TIVO-277502 format. One line per field, with one value per residue: residue in one letter; x negated, y, z negated of N, C-alpha, C, O in turn; residue number from 1. Coordinates in pm, 1 decimal, always signed. Each point is the difference from the previous one (the first is absolute). Layout:
! TIVO-277502
residu: c(A  ...) .
n_east: c(X  ...) .
n_north: c(Y  ...) .
n_up: c(Z  ...) .
ca_east: c(X  ...) .
ca_north: c(Y  ...) .
ca_up: c(Z  ...) .
c_east: c(X  ...) .
c_north: c(Y  ...) .
c_up: c(Z  ...) .
o_east: c(X  ...) .
o_north: c(Y  ...) .
o_up: c(Z  ...) .
num: c(NUM  ...) .
END
This chain:
! TIVO-277502
residu: c(M  K  Y  E  V  T  V  T  S  V  G  E  A  A  F  E  L  L  K  D  T  G  C  L  I  I  F  D  K  C  P  L  T  E  L  E  E  I  S  L  M  H  T  P  G  E  I  K  S  P  I  A  V  G  D  K  V  T  M  G  K  H  E  Y  I  I  T  A  I  G  D  E  A  P  K  T  L  S  E  L  G  H  C  T  F  K  F  T  G  H  S  E  V  E  L  P  G  Q  I  E  L  K  G  E  N  K  P  E  I  T  V  G  D  K  I  T  I  E) .
n_east: c(-4540.4  -94.5  -182.3  +3.9  -176.3  -94.3  -68.1  +63.4  +88.6  -238.9  +174.8  -140.7  +113.6  +88.3  -137.0  -111.2  +64.8  -26.7  -221.8  -52.9  +92.1  -111.6  -168.8  +214.3  -188.2  +204.2  -131.7  +181.2  +143.5  -197.1  +163.7  -61.9  -115.3  +31.3  +193.4  -77.6  -73.8  +174.0  -76.8  +213.2  -145.6  +191.6  +43.8  +19.2  +66.6  +64.9  +52.3  -60.1  -123.3  +188.4  -171.8  -86.3  +95.0  -214.5  -28.6  +57.0  -198.8  +36.1  -140.2  +66.5  -156.3  -29.3  +51.6  +134.9  -23.0  +158.3  -116.5  -107.5  +187.2  -210.3  +56.4  -214.7  +68.5  +206.3  +68.3  -50.0  +120.6  +169.8  -41.7  -29.8  +217.3  +144.4  -197.4  +115.6  -116.3  +192.1  -181.8  +172.8  +85.2  -145.7  +45.4  -211.9  +121.6  -211.1  +47.6  +4.2  -197.7  +10.7  -180.4  +191.7  -204.2  +141.3  -93.3  -3.5  +62.1  -191.5  +157.7  +73.3  -104.6  +118.6  -169.0  +198.7  -82.5  +88.5  +94.9  +23.1  +187.3  -21.8) .
n_north: c(+11527.2  +190.8  +114.6  -214.5  +147.3  -199.5  +188.4  -54.4  +170.5  +6.5  +46.0  -137.6  -79.0  -192.9  -78.7  -152.9  -227.1  -115.3  -98.2  -187.6  -166.4  -69.2  -115.5  -71.1  -117.8  -18.9  -140.6  -90.5  +92.1  -59.1  +131.4  +140.8  -164.0  +53.3  -95.9  -216.4  +40.5  -43.7  -209.9  +35.0  -94.1  -76.8  +1.3  -224.2  +112.3  +88.1  -18.9  +115.0  +154.3  +33.3  -76.1  +111.8  +104.3  +37.2  -155.5  -100.9  +141.2  -227.9  +148.6  -213.4  +158.2  -88.7  +209.7  -160.1  +181.8  -142.4  +15.7  -187.8  -49.5  -81.3  +54.0  +51.3  +176.1  +120.3  +58.6  +194.0  +157.8  +33.1  +95.1  +210.9  +20.1  +32.4  +100.1  +170.3  -74.8  +116.4  +54.3  -56.2  -205.8  -84.4  +180.0  +56.4  -165.0  -74.5  -133.7  -149.0  -27.9  +195.0  +6.4  +131.5  +71.3  +35.9  +178.1  -71.6  -176.5  +41.3  -149.0  -48.9  -90.6  -133.4  -118.3  -80.1  +128.2  +153.6  -139.2  +207.5  -140.7  +220.0) .
n_up: c(-11195.0  +95.6  -115.7  +29.9  +30.8  +35.9  -79.9  +195.8  +122.4  -19.6  +161.8  +123.1  +161.3  -137.7  -173.6  +109.9  +37.0  -183.3  -67.3  +100.9  -126.7  -182.0  +86.2  -32.7  +50.6  +78.6  -134.6  +107.1  +156.4  -86.6  +87.8  -129.4  +81.3  +193.8  +56.1  +41.2  +215.6  +112.9  -53.6  -52.8  -115.6  +109.0  -230.7  -14.5  +167.6  -185.0  +228.9  -179.5  +61.6  +90.1  +109.7  -181.5  +175.3  -24.3  +181.6  -191.1  +58.5  -33.5  -61.6  -86.3  +10.3  +209.4  -79.0  +43.8  +102.9  -41.7  +192.9  +36.7  +125.4  +20.9  +234.4  +61.8  -81.2  +48.0  +205.4  +83.1  -82.9  +134.5  +198.1  +31.1  -89.1  +167.5  -43.2  +91.8  -170.0  -5.1  +27.1  +122.2  -35.8  +161.2  +103.5  +73.9  +90.1  -46.3  -198.8  +159.8  +75.7  +122.1  -141.2  +23.2  -11.5  -181.1  +19.8  -216.0  -24.6  +58.7  +98.9  -194.7  +176.4  -167.5  -4.9  +77.6  +174.8  -132.4  +143.5  -69.3  +10.4  -46.1) .
ca_east: c(-131.6  +33.5  -83.8  -129.0  -82.5  -136.3  -131.5  -83.8  -134.1  +14.2  -84.9  -123.4  +44.5  +128.8  -31.4  -67.2  +124.7  +75.4  -63.2  -2.0  +148.7  +121.0  +92.7  -37.6  +66.8  +29.7  +67.2  -14.1  -43.9  -60.2  -20.5  -137.1  -114.7  -33.3  +97.1  -27.7  -85.1  +65.3  +144.2  +15.6  +82.8  +73.6  +78.3  +120.1  +117.9  +142.3  +70.1  +132.9  +89.9  -40.3  -87.9  +56.4  -71.0  +2.6  -35.7  -153.5  -83.0  -115.9  -131.0  -108.3  +32.9  +73.1  +142.5  +32.1  +149.1  +17.3  +25.7  +47.8  -9.5  +18.3  +107.5  -28.9  -82.4  +77.5  -5.6  -148.5  -24.4  +72.2  -41.9  -142.4  -50.7  -87.9  +35.2  -107.6  +31.4  -68.3  -14.7  +22.1  +132.6  +90.7  +138.7  +11.8  -117.0  -44.4  -11.7  +122.9  -58.3  -37.1  +71.0  -89.1  -22.5  -50.3  -49.2  -123.5  -142.7  -2.9  -4.2  -133.2  +63.1  -109.1  +64.5  +83.3  +85.4  +137.3  +63.2  +135.1  +94.4  +119.8) .
ca_north: c(-35.3  -39.1  -65.0  -2.2  -84.2  +24.1  +8.7  -122.9  +41.0  +130.0  +1.5  +89.2  +120.1  +47.1  +133.2  +98.1  +37.8  +72.6  +148.0  +55.4  +36.9  +12.4  -108.4  -113.0  -114.7  -111.2  -118.3  -123.9  -86.3  +84.3  -64.0  +23.0  +8.0  +121.5  +81.6  -23.5  +72.5  +130.1  -3.6  -49.3  -133.6  -8.7  -113.7  +33.7  +70.2  +0.1  +136.4  -34.9  +92.9  +86.7  +91.7  +111.8  +149.8  +25.0  -100.4  -1.9  -122.8  -7.9  -74.2  +31.1  +81.9  +118.0  -3.4  +112.3  +0.6  -14.2  +101.0  -42.2  -131.3  -29.4  -105.1  -145.8  +6.2  -89.1  -108.4  -44.4  -20.8  -123.1  -108.8  -26.8  +81.1  +101.0  +129.9  +110.3  +110.6  +116.1  +87.8  +139.2  +51.2  +58.7  -65.8  -78.2  -87.5  +4.1  -116.6  -48.5  -81.5  +86.4  +48.6  +131.6  +39.5  +96.0  -23.2  +73.0  -68.9  -118.4  -104.9  -74.8  -116.7  -109.2  -140.0  -17.0  +108.0  -14.5  +100.6  -27.2  +126.1  -1.4) .
ca_up: c(+63.1  +133.5  +67.9  -60.8  +47.0  -28.8  +95.0  +2.1  +38.0  +49.4  +124.4  -14.7  +40.1  -37.2  -75.6  +86.0  +59.5  -89.3  -8.2  +107.0  +60.8  -99.1  +5.5  -61.9  +72.6  -85.4  +65.5  -55.7  +111.5  +102.5  +150.4  +74.2  -91.9  +28.2  -81.0  -160.6  -47.5  -29.9  -71.6  -118.4  +23.8  -115.3  +12.0  +79.9  -60.2  +63.8  -20.5  -56.1  +25.0  +102.9  -29.1  +50.0  -36.1  -148.2  -88.2  -33.5  +47.1  -106.8  +58.7  -101.3  -92.8  +37.2  +31.8  +121.1  +23.1  +176.3  +61.8  +134.7  +30.6  +154.1  +23.9  -3.6  -135.6  -101.5  +74.2  +9.7  -146.1  -37.9  +69.9  -18.0  -113.4  +57.2  +24.6  +0.3  -82.9  +37.7  -156.3  +24.8  -51.7  +102.8  +6.6  +118.2  +18.0  +123.7  +60.8  -48.5  -112.6  -124.8  -103.8  -40.4  -137.2  -63.7  -152.1  -13.8  +12.3  +76.1  -77.4  -30.5  -27.0  -11.3  +26.5  -118.4  -20.7  +57.2  +72.1  -39.2  +53.5  -64.2) .
c_east: c(+54.9  -92.7  -144.4  -104.4  -121.4  -105.2  -100.4  -149.1  +20.3  -110.2  -118.1  +30.4  +113.2  +5.9  -70.2  +131.5  +78.0  -41.9  +13.3  +131.3  +93.8  +77.6  -64.4  +86.1  +6.8  +56.8  -12.5  -47.5  -64.1  -28.0  -134.5  -100.5  -72.3  +61.4  -24.4  -121.8  +41.5  +129.0  -25.1  +88.6  +57.3  +69.8  +141.1  +102.7  +143.3  +76.2  +130.2  +109.7  -52.6  -87.9  +61.9  -86.0  +50.0  -38.0  -162.4  -52.4  -130.1  -110.3  -113.5  +49.4  +57.8  +124.0  +43.8  +158.4  -0.3  +85.5  +68.0  -40.6  +11.7  +96.4  -42.4  -95.6  +53.5  -42.6  -150.4  -39.5  +60.9  -60.9  -155.0  -75.5  -77.6  +86.1  -131.7  +45.1  -92.5  +10.9  +3.7  +115.6  +112.0  +153.4  +47.9  -124.7  -46.3  +5.7  +117.2  -38.1  -26.4  +86.9  -73.8  +39.8  -47.3  -80.9  -141.2  -120.9  +3.7  -36.0  -175.8  +67.8  -102.0  +66.0  +58.1  +85.7  +142.9  +34.5  +162.2  +73.3  +133.9  +90.5) .
c_north: c(-41.8  -107.2  -0.1  -101.7  +19.2  -20.8  -100.5  +30.9  +142.6  +1.3  +93.2  +150.4  +78.8  +159.1  +109.0  +42.4  +109.7  +138.2  +69.4  +21.6  +17.7  -125.2  -120.3  -104.0  -129.6  -126.2  -103.8  -120.5  +86.1  -74.8  +7.2  +13.5  +135.5  +105.2  -6.3  +84.0  +161.4  -2.0  -44.0  -132.3  -26.9  -122.5  +28.7  +58.5  -13.8  +141.9  -41.0  +100.7  +114.2  +121.7  +136.9  +121.9  +36.6  -109.1  +25.7  -89.1  +41.1  -92.3  +17.4  +84.1  +121.5  -12.9  +85.1  -17.7  -14.8  +117.4  -25.0  -146.9  -27.9  -112.0  -123.1  -30.7  -135.8  -156.5  -71.4  -13.1  -133.3  -108.7  -20.9  +85.1  +117.4  +137.3  +70.3  +114.6  +118.1  +114.6  +165.3  +69.2  +55.8  -66.2  -89.1  -90.5  +21.5  -135.0  -73.2  -98.7  +68.6  +35.3  +115.8  -1.5  +116.4  -34.2  +90.3  -67.6  -118.5  -103.3  -71.7  -147.6  -83.2  -127.4  -15.4  +111.0  -39.2  +101.2  -26.1  +118.8  -38.8  +146.1) .
c_up: c(+146.8  +70.5  -100.9  +37.8  -81.5  +86.5  -5.7  +76.6  +54.7  +106.4  -18.3  +45.7  -19.8  -28.0  +100.8  +101.5  -62.2  +19.5  +140.0  +80.8  -86.7  +13.9  -83.7  +46.6  -116.8  +77.0  -110.0  +77.5  +125.3  +129.4  +70.6  -131.2  +3.2  -72.6  -156.7  -45.0  -26.7  -74.1  -158.4  +24.6  -158.8  -12.1  +68.9  -89.9  +60.5  -41.5  -78.6  +25.0  +93.2  -31.5  +56.1  -33.7  -141.8  -94.6  -52.3  +17.2  -106.7  +84.3  -103.2  -99.5  +55.7  +79.0  +126.7  +37.1  +154.3  +34.0  +129.8  +12.3  +138.6  -2.0  -14.4  -129.7  -89.9  +57.6  -29.1  -141.0  -48.4  +64.6  -22.6  -110.2  +60.4  +23.3  -7.4  -102.0  +50.0  -98.2  +62.8  -53.3  +102.3  -6.7  +116.0  +17.2  +131.8  +91.1  -72.7  -127.7  -116.9  -108.9  -35.9  -165.7  -40.2  -133.9  -12.0  +41.6  +112.4  -84.1  -11.0  -41.3  +11.4  +8.4  -140.3  -31.4  +51.5  +95.5  -22.1  +71.3  -97.3  -3.5) .
o_east: c(+64.8  +40.2  -48.5  +37.4  -8.2  -9.9  -71.7  -97.5  +107.9  -118.9  +15.0  -45.9  +15.2  +59.4  +28.7  +21.7  +42.4  +70.1  +31.2  +8.7  +105.5  +117.5  -121.4  +122.7  -92.9  +81.8  -85.0  -80.0  +68.9  -85.1  -17.3  +20.9  -48.9  -64.9  +25.0  -17.1  -72.3  +82.6  -113.3  +103.6  -64.0  +13.8  +41.7  +6.6  +20.4  +3.6  +81.5  +113.4  -119.5  +50.5  +63.7  -78.1  +116.7  -3.9  -82.8  +49.9  -55.6  +31.4  -73.6  +103.5  +37.8  +26.8  -50.6  +65.5  -75.2  +88.5  +82.9  -104.2  +107.5  +17.7  +80.9  -68.6  -65.0  -47.6  -23.4  -82.0  -58.8  -8.7  -43.5  -121.0  -103.8  +119.9  -103.1  +77.4  -120.9  +110.4  -82.6  +7.8  +103.9  +27.5  +108.7  -109.5  +79.2  -18.3  +43.3  +86.4  -16.5  +121.1  -120.0  +108.5  -93.6  +21.3  -47.7  -87.9  +104.0  -87.9  -84.3  +73.8  -96.3  +122.6  -70.1  +77.0  +12.7  -31.8  +48.2  -54.3  +53.3  +109.1) .
o_north: c(-103.7  -88.8  +103.0  -117.3  +109.5  -98.5  -13.5  -69.1  +51.6  -19.1  +103.5  +94.5  +113.0  +87.4  +118.6  +119.1  +96.7  +95.1  +118.9  +84.4  +44.0  +2.7  -12.3  +10.3  -32.6  +13.0  +0.9  -85.1  +57.7  -88.4  -73.8  +85.2  +27.7  +88.2  +92.8  +16.7  +75.7  +91.2  -33.6  +2.1  +24.3  -62.2  +111.5  -33.3  -47.8  +55.5  -72.8  -42.0  +28.1  +88.8  +1.6  -0.8  -4.3  +21.2  +56.3  -111.7  +108.2  -103.7  +98.6  -39.5  +91.9  -99.5  +109.5  -96.8  +62.2  +39.9  +83.1  -38.3  +26.6  -70.7  -85.3  -102.1  -92.6  -83.5  -111.2  -89.7  -68.0  -101.5  -112.6  +22.8  +33.8  +2.7  -50.4  +84.6  -10.3  +11.7  +83.0  +122.8  +57.0  -108.1  -56.7  +42.8  +45.3  +4.1  +44.6  -21.8  -58.4  +12.3  -8.1  -33.9  +44.2  -106.8  +64.0  +79.9  -65.1  +18.1  +3.1  -10.6  +17.0  +8.4  +31.7  -9.6  -89.3  +115.4  -110.4  +108.0  -110.4  +3.7) .
o_up: c(+14.0  +75.2  -46.9  +2.3  -55.6  +73.1  -99.1  -29.3  +29.0  -25.7  -64.9  -64.3  +46.4  +63.2  -16.2  +22.6  +63.2  +34.4  +5.3  +89.2  +45.8  -36.7  -16.2  -3.6  -73.9  +91.0  -89.1  -38.7  +84.2  +10.1  +97.0  -86.4  -109.5  -56.2  -77.0  -120.8  -64.9  -4.7  -34.2  +66.6  -102.3  +105.3  +31.1  -118.3  +111.6  -109.8  +56.6  -23.1  -10.1  -68.6  +105.3  -95.1  -38.6  -121.2  +71.7  -13.5  -19.3  +58.5  -3.8  -53.8  -72.7  +67.4  +24.2  -38.7  +75.1  -75.7  +37.2  -53.2  +53.9  -99.2  -36.5  -2.6  -48.7  -76.9  -47.1  -20.2  -84.1  -69.0  -24.0  -2.4  -56.8  +27.7  -44.5  +44.8  +20.4  -53.0  -38.1  -5.2  -33.4  -52.0  +10.4  -36.6  +82.5  +121.7  -106.2  -85.0  -107.2  +18.3  -26.5  -47.2  +66.6  -57.4  +93.7  +32.2  +9.3  -84.2  +89.6  -98.0  +74.8  +6.5  -96.2  -95.5  +83.8  -28.3  +25.6  +22.9  -11.1  -56.9) .
num: c(1  2  3  4  5  6  7  8  9  10  11  12  13  14  15  16  17  18  19  20  21  22  23  24  25  26  27  28  29  30  31  32  33  34  35  36  37  38  39  40  41  42  43  44  45  46  47  48  49  50  51  52  53  54  55  56  57  58  59  60  61  62  63  64  65  66  67  68  69  70  71  72  73  74  75  76  77  78  79  80  81  82  83  84  85  86  87  88  89  90  91  92  93  94  95  96  97  98  99  100  101  102  103  104  105  106  107  108  109  110  111  112  113  114  115  116  117  118) .
END
């Protein structure tokens, strides 16, 4: 297991953002209260080994494969528990803090669900 956290809250507009943009934002320490409305908040986690293309991400009951990682994503995930997951499966990210994922369904996550990377 490279990374594991538990969801502590789901912002009111987090899944609306996912539906509209294909992006899901996560934080353990959110710098702005306004961002919490569009984010999943989670317990602090530690990256135990480098995250790489091909790793499996599990969110609740759904599994995805990482297809691209932005240059800043490992740093922000380590420091703030933050990244933006995008569910298009592209081989390149649009933003440096993004992690691209491919999989069958968009996640349905509730408080208490785990997010893992392995």
